[in-house]
Backbone as CSV, one residue per row, in Angstrom:
resi,resn,N_x,N_y,N_z,CA_x,CA_y,CA_z,C_x,C_y,C_z
1,MET,-219.744,110.973,-12.039,-219.536,111.171,-12.972,-221.092,109.791,-13.386
2,ALA,-221.316,109.450,-14.595,-221.895,108.618,-14.759,-221.477,107.469,-14.962
3,VAL,-222.426,106.394,-14.758,-221.866,105.497,-14.092,-222.503,103.805,-14.766
4,GLY,-221.852,103.082,-15.387,-222.582,101.905,-16.079,-223.227,100.774,-14.796
5,LEU,-223.852,99.821,-15.640,-224.497,99.045,-14.325,-223.790,98.194,-13.911
6,SER,-223.197,97.927,-14.672,-221.351,96.480,-14.400,-220.445,96.637,-14.916
7,ALA,-219.508,96.523,-15.437,-217.905,96.887,-15.542,-218.193,95.599,-16.754
8,SER,-219.073,95.212,-17.137,-218.650,93.907,-17.773,-219.217,94.567,-19.621
9,GLY,-218.382,94.218,-20.656,-219.007,94.667,-22.040,-220.344,93.586,-22.148
10,SER,-220.515,92.731,-21.335,-221.370,91.338,-22.301,-222.676,91.986,-21.565
11,GLY,-223.803,91.668,-22.710,-225.181,91.549,-22.087,-225.964,90.775,-21.505
12,ASP,-225.502,89.893,-21.417,-226.132,88.738,-20.903,-225.123,87.769,-19.909
13,LYS,-224.565,88.300,-19.212,-223.448,87.839,-18.160,-224.402,86.519,-17.768
14,PRO,-223.567,85.319,-16.869,-224.513,84.115,-16.871,-224.708,84.716,-14.965
15,GLY,-226.168,83.836,-15.008,-227.024,84.998,-13.529,-227.342,85.413,-13.698
16,PHE,-227.529,86.798,-14.622,-228.465,88.187,-14.578,-228.647,88.183,-15.886
17,LYS,-230.206,88.414,-15.745,-231.147,88.946,-16.901,-230.541,90.636,-17.108
18,PRO,-230.625,90.570,-18.662,-230.413,92.128,-18.740,-231.907,92.832,-19.044
19,VAL,-231.506,94.050,-18.436,-232.051,95.188,-17.952,-233.071,94.918,-19.527
20,GLN,-234.172,95.486,-19.624,-234.829,95.631,-20.828,-235.491,97.083,-19.921
21,TYR,-235.312,97.858,-20.974,-235.861,99.725,-20.408,-236.876,99.760,-21.460
22,ALA,-236.884,99.166,-22.687,-237.763,99.529,-23.497,-238.845,98.499,-23.728
23,HIS,-240.328,98.967,-23.913,-241.511,98.126,-24.087,-240.621,96.857,-25.571
24,GLY,-240.258,97.460,-26.216,-239.951,96.451,-27.131,-238.879,96.272,-27.574
25,ILE,-238.438,94.584,-28.452,-237.227,94.812,-28.693,-237.582,94.547,-30.727
26,GLY,-235.914,95.171,-31.022,-236.438,94.924,-32.683,-234.819,95.830,-32.995
27,SER,-235.113,94.948,-34.899,-233.252,96.183,-35.031,-234.158,97.613,-35.440
28,SER,-232.813,98.529,-34.934,-232.631,99.756,-34.788,-231.748,100.674,-35.876
29,ALA,-231.197,99.593,-36.258,-230.086,100.126,-37.514,-230.892,100.777,-38.560
30,ASP,-231.732,99.560,-39.157,-231.940,100.278,-40.289,-233.060,101.543,-40.526
31,ARG,-233.936,100.959,-39.294,-234.833,102.624,-39.499,-233.948,103.984,-39.499
32,ALA,-232.327,103.720,-38.935,-231.650,105.314,-38.542,-230.984,105.269,-39.502
33,GLY,-231.088,104.007,-40.995,-230.662,104.565,-41.989,-229.174,104.412,-41.573
34,ILE,-228.388,103.493,-41.019,-227.266,102.896,-40.792,-226.766,101.478,-41.285
35,ASP,-225.797,102.010,-42.328,-225.615,100.618,-43.286,-223.981,100.823,-42.845
36,GLY,-223.058,101.120,-42.425,-222.041,100.884,-42.652,-221.603,99.400,-42.337
37,THR,-220.679,99.329,-43.023,-220.364,97.738,-43.180,-218.807,97.120,-41.888
38,SER,-217.848,98.041,-41.237,-217.118,97.933,-40.463,-217.436,99.184,-38.948
39,LEU,-216.751,98.697,-37.871,-217.397,99.443,-36.697,-216.609,100.564,-36.572
40,ASP,-215.774,101.290,-37.473,-214.883,102.394,-38.183,-216.072,102.944,-38.453
41,ALA,-216.863,102.539,-39.687,-217.725,103.355,-40.729,-219.333,103.239,-40.071
42,VAL,-219.656,102.463,-38.713,-220.858,102.913,-38.012,-220.280,103.806,-36.797
43,LEU,-219.378,103.875,-36.397,-218.970,104.713,-35.317,-218.974,106.227,-35.760
44,GLN,-218.860,106.459,-37.280,-218.332,107.385,-38.093,-220.191,107.890,-38.507
45,GLN,-220.848,107.298,-38.603,-222.650,107.057,-38.771,-222.908,108.295,-37.858
46,LEU,-222.930,107.512,-36.698,-223.424,107.728,-35.391,-222.919,109.126,-34.857
47,GLN,-221.425,109.633,-35.124,-221.466,110.965,-34.959,-221.611,112.099,-35.930
48,THR,-221.845,111.508,-37.219,-222.593,112.440,-37.736,-223.825,112.433,-37.480
49,ARG,-224.697,111.808,-37.097,-226.309,112.072,-36.364,-225.762,112.521,-35.614
50,VAL,-225.395,112.450,-34.439,-224.801,113.230,-33.221,-225.166,114.205,-33.386
51,ALA,-223.635,114.423,-34.172,-223.489,115.793,-34.501,-222.923,117.181,-33.178
52,ASN,-221.706,116.227,-32.623,-221.447,117.036,-31.029,-220.095,117.330,-31.257
53,THR,-219.546,118.719,-31.597,-217.944,118.841,-31.777,-217.129,118.929,-30.832
54,ALA,-217.674,118.604,-29.793,-217.428,119.200,-28.528,-216.440,117.425,-28.280
55,ILE,-216.570,116.287,-29.111,-216.129,115.163,-29.430,-215.186,115.143,-29.938
56,GLY,-214.268,115.495,-28.620,-212.802,115.935,-30.765,-212.578,114.471,-31.099
57,GLN,-212.350,113.537,-30.000,-211.588,111.937,-30.523,-212.861,111.240,-30.552
58,ALA,-212.967,109.530,-31.445,-213.538,108.909,-31.225,-212.332,107.564,-32.139
59,SER,-212.229,106.445,-31.457,-211.526,105.425,-31.581,-212.103,104.217,-31.081
60,ILE,-211.980,103.080,-31.773,-211.723,101.603,-31.605,-210.740,100.614,-31.461
61,ASP,-210.360,100.110,-30.357,-208.881,99.387,-30.363,-209.314,98.091,-29.953
62,THR,-208.364,97.684,-30.247,-208.480,95.822,-29.342,-207.616,95.913,-28.347
63,VAL,-208.501,95.466,-26.928,-207.924,95.762,-26.116,-207.038,93.480,-25.612
64,GLN,-206.173,93.998,-25.258,-205.218,92.155,-25.605,-205.876,92.047,-24.450
65,PRO,-205.912,90.709,-23.946,-205.994,89.894,-22.252,-205.183,90.331,-21.679
66,ASN,-205.254,90.381,-20.105,-204.230,90.519,-19.358,-204.828,89.744,-18.046
67,LYS,-204.337,89.744,-16.709,-204.534,89.452,-15.671,-205.965,90.076,-15.199
68,GLU,-206.449,91.172,-15.587,-207.510,91.968,-14.818,-208.756,91.972,-15.893
69,ALA,-208.718,91.642,-17.480,-209.323,91.821,-18.163,-209.177,90.912,-19.284
70,ALA,-210.369,90.635,-19.908,-210.492,89.963,-21.687,-210.109,90.335,-22.320
71,ALA,-209.788,89.540,-23.500,-209.706,90.912,-25.102,-211.172,91.161,-24.986
72,GLY,-211.272,92.223,-25.820,-212.242,92.673,-26.810,-212.305,93.805,-27.727
73,GLU,-213.102,94.283,-28.276,-213.318,95.921,-28.492,-213.350,96.854,-28.184
74,VAL,-212.873,98.236,-28.124,-213.383,98.694,-26.646,-213.111,100.306,-27.600
75,VAL,-214.794,100.727,-27.770,-214.347,102.152,-28.281,-213.993,103.008,-27.168
76,THR,-213.480,104.398,-27.647,-212.891,105.481,-26.746,-213.503,106.664,-27.384
77,LEU,-214.131,107.919,-26.367,-214.492,108.826,-26.909,-214.061,109.316,-26.133
78,THR,-213.179,110.780,-26.294,-213.147,111.895,-25.747,-213.972,113.190,-25.618
79,VAL,-214.037,113.510,-24.650,-215.004,114.532,-24.701,-214.344,116.208,-24.563
80,ASP,-214.507,117.210,-25.275,-213.258,118.431,-24.913,-214.701,119.503,-24.157
81,ALA,-214.219,119.859,-22.944,-214.681,120.039,-21.739,-214.283,121.616,-21.061
82,ALA,-215.157,122.320,-20.570,-213.928,123.727,-19.748,-213.965,122.864,-18.359
83,SER,-213.985,122.324,-17.928,-214.401,121.585,-16.866,-214.552,120.321,-16.451
84,THR,-214.473,119.104,-15.459,-215.292,118.855,-14.857,-216.460,118.814,-14.263
85,GLY,-217.809,117.956,-14.025,-218.400,118.097,-13.708,-219.715,118.680,-14.690
86,ALA,-220.497,119.290,-13.961,-221.830,120.085,-14.257,-221.140,119.959,-16.184
87,ALA,-220.498,120.749,-16.182,-219.713,121.799,-18.058,-219.673,120.169,-18.713
88,ALA,-219.328,119.338,-18.167,-219.027,118.115,-19.674,-220.113,117.295,-19.425
89,ILE,-221.237,117.241,-18.194,-222.251,116.709,-18.206,-223.242,115.917,-19.359
90,LYS,-223.733,117.095,-20.228,-224.232,116.825,-21.912,-223.609,116.049,-22.866
91,ASP,-222.681,116.690,-22.948,-221.477,115.803,-23.729,-221.300,114.542,-23.640
92,THR,-220.675,114.738,-22.126,-220.330,112.913,-22.152,-221.837,112.136,-21.843
93,TRP,-223.227,112.208,-21.806,-224.005,111.581,-21.935,-224.203,111.458,-23.604
94,GLU,-223.933,112.177,-24.466,-224.014,112.285,-26.112,-222.889,111.546,-26.286
95,ALA,-221.923,111.191,-25.302,-220.683,109.921,-25.897,-221.850,108.877,-25.525
96,GLU,-221.959,108.995,-24.121,-222.792,107.388,-23.931,-223.575,107.068,-24.841
97,LEU,-224.473,107.530,-25.281,-225.502,107.662,-26.750,-224.956,106.592,-27.455
98,ILE,-223.598,107.372,-28.006,-222.828,106.755,-29.092,-222.359,105.637,-29.004
99,ALA,-221.914,105.312,-28.059,-221.593,103.469,-27.563,-221.991,103.002,-27.422
100,GLY,-223.317,103.164,-27.050,-224.455,101.828,-26.130,-224.896,101.949,-28.249
101,ALA,-225.289,103.077,-28.876,-225.853,102.599,-29.931,-224.870,102.242,-31.071
102,LEU,-223.776,101.880,-30.657,-222.552,101.149,-31.752,-222.785,99.659,-31.386
103,ARG,-222.646,99.293,-30.149,-222.969,97.954,-29.636,-224.066,97.793,-30.580
104,ASP,-225.139,98.091,-30.076,-225.962,97.312,-30.831,-226.526,97.200,-32.285
105,VAL,-225.813,98.258,-33.248,-225.908,98.430,-34.450,-224.625,97.180,-34.789
106,ALA,-223.368,97.015,-33.842,-222.836,96.137,-34.060,-223.068,94.442,-34.434
107,ALA,-224.423,93.814,-33.341,-224.864,92.859,-32.901,-226.057,92.880,-34.134
108,GLU,-226.227,94.112,-34.523,-227.599,93.266,-35.444,-227.034,93.186,-36.808
109,ARG,-225.688,93.885,-37.221,-225.205,93.772,-38.332,-224.022,92.808,-38.804
110,GLY,-224.034,92.173,-37.570,-223.031,90.619,-37.546,-221.678,91.386,-37.603
111,LEU,-221.474,92.376,-37.052,-219.714,93.355,-36.756,-219.131,92.638,-35.786
112,PRO,-217.713,93.110,-35.575,-217.602,92.347,-34.294,-218.236,93.141,-33.150
113,GLU,-217.959,91.906,-32.221,-219.022,92.591,-30.736,-217.784,93.552,-30.050
114,VAL,-219.014,94.340,-29.625,-217.896,95.922,-29.146,-218.416,95.537,-27.174
115,ASP,-217.082,94.946,-26.861,-217.077,94.415,-25.463,-217.051,95.371,-23.971
116,ASN,-216.121,97.100,-25.141,-216.313,98.142,-23.920,-216.335,99.561,-23.905
117,PHE,-216.588,100.106,-23.176,-216.330,101.798,-24.010,-215.770,102.259,-22.596
118,LEU,-214.815,103.646,-23.638,-214.315,104.297,-22.368,-214.393,106.211,-22.752
119,ILE,-215.340,106.819,-21.894,-215.189,108.338,-22.436,-214.554,108.767,-20.971
120,ASN,-213.601,109.751,-21.900,-212.956,110.683,-21.247,-213.327,112.236,-21.218
121,THR,-212.742,113.098,-20.076,-212.489,114.556,-21.044,-211.536,114.916,-20.844
122,ARG,-211.007,116.034,-22.050,-210.045,116.506,-21.765,-210.260,118.060,-21.788
123,LEU,-209.038,118.756,-20.543,-209.365,119.719,-20.383,-208.443,120.867,-21.730
124,PRO,-208.947,122.452,-20.953,-207.773,122.985,-21.953,-206.590,123.002,-21.376
125,ASP,-205.965,122.551,-20.402,-205.107,122.509,-20.294,-204.267,120.985,-20.724
126,GLY,-204.859,120.467,-21.409,-204.558,119.065,-22.354,-204.776,117.857,-21.579
127,SER,-205.164,117.987,-20.004,-205.156,117.047,-19.042,-206.122,116.206,-19.548
128,ILE,-206.539,114.426,-19.510,-207.405,113.586,-20.002,-207.600,113.153,-18.165
129,VAL,-209.020,113.402,-18.092,-209.879,112.609,-16.851,-210.645,111.340,-17.376
130,PRO,-210.851,110.513,-16.905,-211.872,109.359,-17.209,-212.908,109.842,-16.528
131,SER,-214.100,109.932,-17.603,-215.177,110.032,-16.767,-216.223,108.799,-16.981
132,ASP,-216.596,108.501,-18.019,-217.160,106.868,-17.221,-216.822,105.426,-18.300
133,SER,-217.437,104.442,-17.631,-217.066,103.011,-18.423,-217.361,102.374,-18.446
134,GLY,-218.081,100.805,-19.849,-218.434,99.934,-18.711,-219.899,99.541,-19.204
135,PHE,-220.562,99.462,-20.393,-221.475,98.951,-20.495,-222.442,98.418,-19.380
136,GLY,-223.435,98.599,-18.900,-224.449,98.061,-18.226,-224.982,97.035,-18.488
137,ASN,-225.827,96.014,-18.226,-225.903,94.821,-18.157,-227.326,94.366,-18.906
138,VAL,-227.428,95.380,-19.985,-228.663,95.544,-20.185,-229.318,94.972,-21.712
139,ALA,-230.186,94.693,-21.938,-230.677,94.118,-23.331,-230.053,94.729,-24.554
140,ARG,-230.105,93.783,-25.346,-229.350,94.388,-27.371,-231.075,94.194,-28.011
141,SER,-230.341,95.753,-28.671,-231.635,96.438,-29.555,-232.769,96.111,-29.304
142,GLN,-232.723,96.909,-27.792,-233.977,97.764,-27.484,-234.538,98.419,-28.384
143,LEU,-236.336,98.675,-28.782,-236.763,99.508,-29.697,-237.366,100.286,-28.716
144,PHE,-237.301,101.514,-28.716,-238.177,102.591,-27.767,-238.875,103.117,-28.329
145,ASP,-239.839,103.939,-27.968,-240.792,105.037,-28.098,-240.741,105.243,-29.851
146,THR,-241.683,105.121,-30.314,-241.351,105.520,-31.639,-242.300,106.388,-32.485
147,ALA,-243.227,107.140,-31.016,-243.851,108.587,-31.404,-242.939,109.333,-32.015
148,SER,-243.486,110.544,-33.021,-242.806,111.529,-33.160,-242.151,112.333,-32.327
149,ASP,-240.924,113.168,-33.208,-240.558,114.279,-31.835,-241.691,115.463,-31.505
150,SER,-242.250,115.422,-31.756,-243.511,116.697,-31.624,-244.514,115.770,-30.613
151,GLN,-244.864,115.360,-30.856,-245.576,113.804,-30.346,-244.767,113.989,-28.381
152,ILE,-243.786,113.644,-28.856,-243.094,113.415,-27.350,-242.533,114.902,-26.820
153,ALA,-242.577,115.293,-27.635,-242.253,117.121,-27.190,-243.821,117.732,-26.173
154,THR,-244.687,117.345,-27.179,-245.969,117.778,-26.311,-246.218,117.280,-25.128
155,ARG,-246.222,115.902,-25.257,-246.367,115.227,-23.600,-245.675,115.650,-22.802
156,ILE,-244.087,116.077,-23.054,-243.300,116.551,-22.214,-243.631,117.932,-21.575
157,ARG,-243.416,118.714,-22.070,-244.277,120.082,-21.784,-245.200,119.974,-21.259
158,SER,-246.357,118.789,-21.199,-247.191,119.177,-21.072,-247.521,118.648,-19.289
159,GLY,-245.978,117.718,-19.182,-245.779,116.435,-17.424,-245.024,118.455,-16.686
160,LEU,-244.716,118.471,-17.848,-243.340,119.535,-16.793,-244.464,121.594,-15.964
161,GLY,-245.390,121.080,-16.756,-246.313,121.993,-16.169,-247.376,121.624,-15.523
162,ASP,-247.480,120.589,-15.480,-248.345,120.060,-14.596,-247.718,119.698,-12.909
163,ALA,-246.554,119.721,-13.317,-245.530,119.764,-11.883,-245.131,121.030,-11.384
164,GLY,-244.868,122.166,-12.431,-245.415,123.267,-11.681,-244.104,123.804,-11.882
165,LEU,-243.294,123.305,-13.731,-241.885,123.677,-14.163,-242.255,124.389,-15.883
166,THR,-241.533,125.973,-15.457,-241.270,126.663,-16.820,-240.340,126.121,-17.738
167,PRO,-241.466,125.230,-18.892,-240.869,124.700,-20.461,-239.572,126.140,-21.104
168,ILE,-238.657,125.231,-21.504,-237.445,126.633,-21.770,-237.197,125.869,-23.672
169,SER,-237.000,124.522,-23.524,-236.789,123.679,-24.531,-237.131,122.558,-24.773
170,VAL,-237.696,122.261,-25.422,-237.437,119.782,-25.647,-236.973,119.916,-26.884
171,SER,-236.066,119.658,-26.923,-234.990,119.249,-28.552,-234.867,117.342,-28.358
172,PHE,-234.198,117.312,-29.427,-233.694,115.752,-29.470,-232.536,115.713,-30.816
173,VAL,-231.957,114.382,-29.789,-230.286,113.975,-29.911,-231.159,112.732,-30.937
174,PRO,-230.724,113.069,-32.342,-231.041,111.704,-33.248,-230.131,110.787,-32.712
175,VAL,-229.868,109.469,-32.122,-229.209,108.470,-32.287,-230.117,107.096,-33.224
176,LEU,-229.909,106.554,-32.827,-230.776,105.477,-33.511,-232.326,105.599,-33.201
177,GLN,-232.460,106.057,-32.260,-234.328,106.885,-32.354,-233.693,108.217,-31.144
178,SER,-235.012,108.705,-31.267,-234.679,110.113,-30.917,-234.745,109.824,-28.507
179,ALA,-233.415,111.289,-28.900,-233.144,110.663,-26.849,-233.519,112.212,-26.530
180,PRO,-234.758,112.809,-25.858,-234.618,113.802,-25.487,-234.430,114.833,-24.762
181,VAL,-234.036,116.212,-25.277,-232.828,117.438,-24.125,-234.020,117.735,-23.754
182,VAL,-234.659,118.198,-22.086,-235.547,118.823,-22.028,-234.808,119.919,-20.936
183,ILE,-234.304,121.272,-21.124,-234.213,122.098,-20.147,-235.863,123.490,-19.921
184,ALA,-235.968,123.575,-18.200,-237.192,124.173,-17.869,-236.242,124.324,-16.876
185,SER,-237.163,125.699,-16.138,-236.655,126.678,-15.272,-238.186,126.363,-13.930
186,SER,-237.642,126.483,-12.516,-238.488,126.278,-11.595,-238.236,127.595,-10.341
187,THR,-239.156,127.856,-9.655,-239.517,129.305,-9.107,-238.962,128.726,-7.676
188,ASP,-238.812,127.863,-7.566,-238.727,127.036,-5.745,-237.387,125.800,-6.424
189,PRO,-236.300,126.596,-6.097,-235.742,125.254,-6.540,-235.489,123.900,-5.370
190,ALA,-235.318,124.453,-4.063,-235.280,123.786,-3.167,-236.431,122.959,-2.906
191,ALA,-237.960,122.995,-3.278,-238.413,122.464,-3.278,-238.493,121.754,-4.367
192,THR,-238.235,121.609,-5.191,-238.119,121.309,-6.368,-237.223,119.880,-6.655
193,VAL,-236.424,120.344,-5.932,-235.217,119.041,-5.862,-235.879,118.646,-4.544
194,ASP,-236.995,118.687,-3.748,-236.797,117.233,-2.710,-237.851,116.927,-3.791
195,ALA,-239.166,117.017,-3.906,-239.752,116.476,-5.355,-239.010,115.181,-5.745
196,SER,-237.960,115.944,-6.009,-237.296,115.024,-7.609,-236.799,113.575,-6.555
197,HIS,-237.091,113.669,-5.833,-236.437,112.718,-4.761,-237.746,111.361,-4.725
198,LEU,-238.865,111.310,-5.359,-239.780,110.694,-5.369,-239.769,109.653,-6.748
199,TYR,-239.790,108.828,-7.355,-240.421,108.787,-7.985,-241.655,109.181,-9.422
200,PRO,-242.625,109.019,-8.750,-243.531,109.461,-9.653,-243.027,111.146,-9.858
201,TRP,-242.658,111.495,-9.096,-242.374,112.834,-10.105,-241.780,112.563,-11.026
202,TRP,-240.585,112.068,-12.053,-240.190,111.898,-12.819,-241.156,111.049,-13.844
203,THR,-241.838,110.414,-13.334,-243.268,109.732,-14.350,-243.943,110.498,-14.780
204,LYS,-244.196,112.031,-13.822,-245.047,113.209,-14.061,-244.372,113.702,-15.149
205,VAL,-243.602,114.387,-14.902,-242.921,115.351,-15.851,-242.058,114.731,-16.945
206,LEU,-240.961,113.565,-16.894,-241.114,112.986,-18.256,-241.962,112.238,-18.823
207,GLY,-243.122,111.459,-18.059,-244.054,110.018,-18.769,-242.632,109.107,-19.076
208,ASP,-242.998,108.529,-19.463,-242.509,107.021,-19.974,-241.046,107.363,-20.152
209,PHE,-240.031,107.605,-19.206,-238.792,107.953,-19.702,-238.177,106.900,-19.505
210,ASN,-238.231,105.519,-19.507,-237.365,104.362,-19.528,-237.295,103.883,-20.846
211,ASN,-239.032,104.190,-21.825,-238.685,104.129,-22.410,-238.396,104.944,-23.798
212,TYR,-237.142,105.770,-23.548,-236.866,106.032,-24.450,-235.688,105.851,-24.626
213,GLU,-234.759,106.097,-25.835,-233.220,105.224,-26.142,-232.583,106.395,-24.812
214,GLY,-232.901,107.687,-24.268,-232.101,108.515,-23.484,-232.481,109.436,-23.181
215,TYR,-232.175,110.274,-21.992,-232.663,111.823,-21.686,-231.461,112.710,-21.568
216,TYR,-231.650,113.766,-21.646,-231.298,114.686,-21.007,-232.048,115.516,-20.151
217,PHE,-231.978,116.278,-19.009,-232.921,116.741,-18.316,-232.532,117.720,-17.262
218,GLU,-232.659,118.970,-17.424,-231.497,120.165,-16.845,-233.030,121.423,-16.521
219,LEU,-232.549,121.305,-14.981,-233.900,122.619,-14.584,-232.912,123.779,-14.120
220,ARG,-233.075,125.114,-13.884,-232.661,125.888,-13.905,-233.108,126.935,-12.726
221,ASP,-233.082,127.536,-12.161,-233.548,128.812,-11.243,-233.733,129.893,-12.548
222,THR,-234.269,131.010,-11.542,-234.835,132.156,-12.440,-233.786,133.058,-12.951
223,SER,-232.149,132.625,-11.890,-231.749,133.608,-12.884,-230.927,132.910,-13.910
224,GLY,-231.320,131.519,-14.545,-230.816,130.544,-15.424,-229.770,129.851,-14.740
225,LYS,-229.365,130.119,-13.685,-228.633,129.062,-13.668,-228.835,127.204,-13.186
226,PRO,-228.012,126.452,-14.075,-228.838,124.934,-13.657,-228.433,124.381,-12.138
227,PHE,-229.557,123.543,-11.763,-230.007,123.154,-10.052,-229.881,122.033,-10.424
228,LEU,-229.981,121.368,-11.264,-230.546,119.719,-11.627,-230.021,119.437,-12.834
229,ILE,-229.137,118.627,-12.578,-229.043,117.551,-14.042,-229.193,115.828,-14.065
230,SER,-229.771,115.529,-14.516,-229.927,113.831,-14.502,-229.981,113.642,-16.443
231,THR,-229.365,112.178,-16.273,-229.430,111.589,-17.606,-229.733,110.419,-17.941
232,ALA,-229.863,109.783,-18.974,-229.473,108.619,-18.901,-229.638,107.826,-20.446
233,ALA,-228.429,107.102,-20.401,-228.201,106.599,-21.705,-228.812,104.923,-22.103
234,HIS,-229.696,104.572,-22.389,-229.924,103.230,-21.802,-229.518,102.318,-22.718
235,ARG,-229.267,102.492,-24.181,-228.069,101.211,-25.114,-226.860,101.124,-23.664
236,ALA,-226.535,101.636,-23.681,-225.099,101.639,-22.682,-225.669,101.277,-21.198
237,GLY,-226.795,101.335,-20.800,-226.884,101.197,-19.521,-226.013,102.004,-18.237
238,SER,-226.115,103.073,-18.357,-224.969,104.783,-18.048,-226.698,105.805,-17.379
239,SER,-226.025,106.533,-16.578,-226.877,107.113,-15.983,-226.479,108.378,-15.038
240,SER,-226.708,109.725,-14.839,-225.650,110.551,-13.953,-226.980,111.517,-13.180
241,SER,-227.015,111.720,-12.550,-227.430,112.855,-11.345,-226.110,113.667,-10.934
242,TRP,-226.971,114.956,-11.013,-226.019,116.355,-10.465,-227.285,117.128,-9.870
243,ILE,-226.825,117.476,-8.546,-227.561,119.124,-7.862,-226.480,119.576,-7.636
244,ARG,-226.779,120.895,-7.556,-226.090,121.843,-7.477,-225.721,121.625,-5.979
245,GLN,-224.486,122.464,-5.348,-223.873,121.463,-3.833,-225.026,122.255,-2.683
246,ASP,-225.331,124.033,-3.140,-226.284,124.461,-2.062,-227.668,123.549,-1.446
247,LEU,-227.674,122.875,-2.826,-229.089,122.262,-2.455,-229.358,120.690,-2.340
248,ARG,-227.927,120.140,-1.913,-227.750,118.760,-2.174,-228.710,118.512,-0.381
249,LEU,-228.274,116.980,-0.668,-228.757,116.673,1.148,-227.573,116.688,1.567
250,PRO,-227.428,116.368,2.791,-226.349,116.834,3.960,-225.040,115.874,3.400
251,GLN,-226.193,114.635,3.298,-225.129,113.586,3.081,-224.081,113.302,2.107
252,PHE,-224.813,114.231,0.702,-224.084,114.541,-0.748,-223.119,115.781,-0.654
253,ALA,-222.989,117.028,0.490,-223.094,118.093,0.149,-221.504,118.563,-0.383
254,THR,-220.288,117.271,-0.131,-218.658,117.514,-0.676,-218.855,116.479,-1.987
255,GLY,-219.420,115.398,-1.994,-219.476,114.679,-2.661,-220.232,114.984,-4.275
256,ALA,-220.317,113.221,-5.082,-221.132,113.242,-6.276,-222.505,112.845,-5.784
257,ILE,-223.540,112.727,-6.108,-224.765,112.208,-6.284,-225.048,110.860,-6.937
258,ALA,-225.124,110.270,-6.381,-224.923,108.527,-7.058,-225.633,108.563,-7.712
259,THR,-225.639,107.678,-8.743,-226.306,107.216,-9.826,-227.041,106.191,-9.808
260,GLY,-227.929,105.744,-11.300,-228.555,104.361,-11.001,-229.777,104.783,-11.735
261,GLY,-231.248,105.405,-12.000,-231.931,105.594,-12.206,-232.251,106.940,-12.405
262,ALA,-233.533,107.449,-12.681,-233.821,109.035,-13.140,-233.766,109.878,-11.799
263,GLY,-233.062,110.577,-11.609,-232.591,111.665,-10.599,-231.804,110.853,-9.965
264,GLY,-230.829,109.923,-10.039,-230.131,109.210,-9.396,-230.022,108.074,-9.422
């Protein structure tokens, strides 16, 4: 599933320059109306904004130091899903958005630093499966695209058409800034997957995708079945990519597709 760029909760590891995806740096908490005075209060406000009922549990705990990890504040979010894999990707992505936003707001408000995050998937039988953890080495308080949702949607719909894809919907998840949720269809999934291995294809379809707080991108075949899903949660430094097994390259036929950037 999604994998952070590093396992550290720090955005400024010695010797490693934090990655800045957005074009600018600036406070986003005020823009979003987040005014909580504690981590728990901010977490609740972010959950209210995202409004995802599949995120069944969310908590902030202080982890005591041990031989393997330093002490710190860890946000844990549990996603209820029918199964692991594609069925849990969107809800896990929204949990990643919340975790990244919480860390940024904490820094902007002078609240205790959020050192790490853990996202679990809870299956119908009650079993818990870890799905993602660890902030990437990303810059704090990035200021992403400030265009209106309608402007971004128009841009994306145009890009989908240019790539020969048919838009189904373009909606947005309001975290600190809007993160687009893009669903489209293709009449030739195999050719589309082949094209998606090249970076320019992603800029054609989504535009300046690194300048979004995050994105969820899902492609379906003509029968309505998903065959490609790609996500990014830039404040958390997480991304994921899923391709239906019948369309995967031979080296990935029995395993998960590597993550890291657009489409993988």
